[in-house]
N, C-alpha and C positions, 0 to 999 in steps of 0.2 A: 516287349517285355511282358511277361505274364505276371499279374499281381496276385499275391497270396489271397487277399480278400475276395477277389473274383473267383478263384478256384474253390475256396471254401463255400461261398454263396451258391455256386453251381452245384457242388456236392450236396449241400443241404436241400436244394430244390429237387434234385433227383431222389433223395431219400424221402422227402416229405410226400412226393408223389407215390412212392412205393408204400408208405404207411397208409396213405389214403386208399390205395388199392386193397390193402389188407382189411381195412375197416369196412369197405364196401362189399367185399366178397361174402357170399352167404356163409354164415357162421357154421352151419352144419355140413358145409362142403369144403372146408379148408384142406382136407386130405385128398381132394380131387387131383387126378393126374390123367392127362389125355390118353396115355398108353402106359403100360406097366414099367417100361424102361426109363421113364422120366421121373424127375422129382415131383413131389406133390406141391401144390400151391404153398402150403404151410412150410414145407422143407425149403423151398426157394426163399421165402420171406425170412426164415430163420438163418439161412446161409448168408443173406445180405447183412443181417444183424451181427452174426458171429464173425464173419470175415472183416466187416468194417471195424468192429470193436477190437478184434485181434490184431489186425494190421496197423490200425492207427494207434492203438495202445502201445504196441511194440515200438512203433516209430517214435512216439513221444518218450518212451523209456530209453531210447538210444540204440535200439537194434539197428544193425547195419548189414546183416545178411539174412534176407528173407527167403533164401533158397534152401538153407540148411534144414535138415531134419530136426536138429535141436531147436532152431528158431520156430519151426512149426509147433513144436511141443510147448515152447515158452509162450507163444501167442494165446494158447488156451487160457492162461491166467487172466487175460484181459477181457474175456467173454463175460456176459451177464448171466447170472443164474436165473434162468427162466425155464419152466418145465417144457419138455419136448412137445407136449400137447397143449401149450398155451393157447388161450382163446384169442380170436382176432383182435379184440379191443386191447388186450394185454400186450400182444405182440406189436400192434401198431404204436402203442404208447412207448414201448421199449425202443422201437425204431426211431421215434421222434426224440426221446430223451438222449439216446446214444449219440445221434448226430449233433445235437445242440451241445452236449458236453464235450465231445471230441473236437468239434469246430472251435469252441471257446478255448480249449486247451491249446490247440494249434495256433489260433490267432494270438495267443499270449507269448508265443516263441519269438526270440529275436530273429532278425533277417538272416543272420549267419546260419541258423539252424536249417533253413530251407535250401541252402546251397551245398550242404554236406552231401557226400556221395554214399549211396547204399546199393546193395545188390538185390534186385527185385526177385520175385518168386520164379521168374523165367530165366534168371541168370544175368539179365541186362543190368549194367551199372547206370544208375540215374541219380538225379538230385532228390532230396527229400520232398521238394515241391512236386517234382515229376512223379514221385511215389504216391503222393496225395491224389494227383490227377489220375494215376493208374487205378487207384481204389475207386474213384468216382466212375471211371469208365467201366470197371468191373460191375459196379452196382447198376449202371445204366443198362448193361446187357441183361441183368437179372430182372430189373424193373420191366423191361420189355417182355420177358417171359410171363411175369405176373399179368401184364396187360393182355397178352395173348390168351391166357387162361380166363381172364375176365370176358374177353370177346366170345370165347367158347361157351360161356354161361349167359350170353346175351347182354352183358354189361358194357357200357361205354366208358373207357378209361378217362381219367381226369384231364389229361393233356388234350384229348380230342374235344372234351366238353369246353375247355378254356378256349381252344381255337375256334370252335363253333360260336361261342359267345362273342368273341372278338369280331368275327365275320358278321354276326347279326347286328352288332352295335354300329357297324359302318353305314 
């Protein structure tokens, strides 16, 4: 059995690592993109924020069809008002605040909330808890993109630094 608390804590850990990457990325390089066809570092970070706020906000509001065009439009109401060119510190703070707020709101839901069925963005029918897990996995993918951009700039991502510290402590 998967526990709600574990899923929420795992999601928060992924998000906090993404926020750390945003803070650590050179402030004057947030619009860096390795090639023209890819999103910039700032755009990826903003996508994490907007998707997390939109999907979790809609989930909490009772949305049950995340595939519909109407649902995509309704999710915009749950996004934070943050300028498109927000500085790294402001974006990192919003990422942290967002996950803390949404995780607390989700943790306050009764157990029955998480067993209700919804249609995910890809059309699959899942429980609300599985939808939370899906959002976390989505953010995990984009966190890795941020880490790759960090590596391209000669920075070592926080997860690698933690692993290296644990190995050094042995």
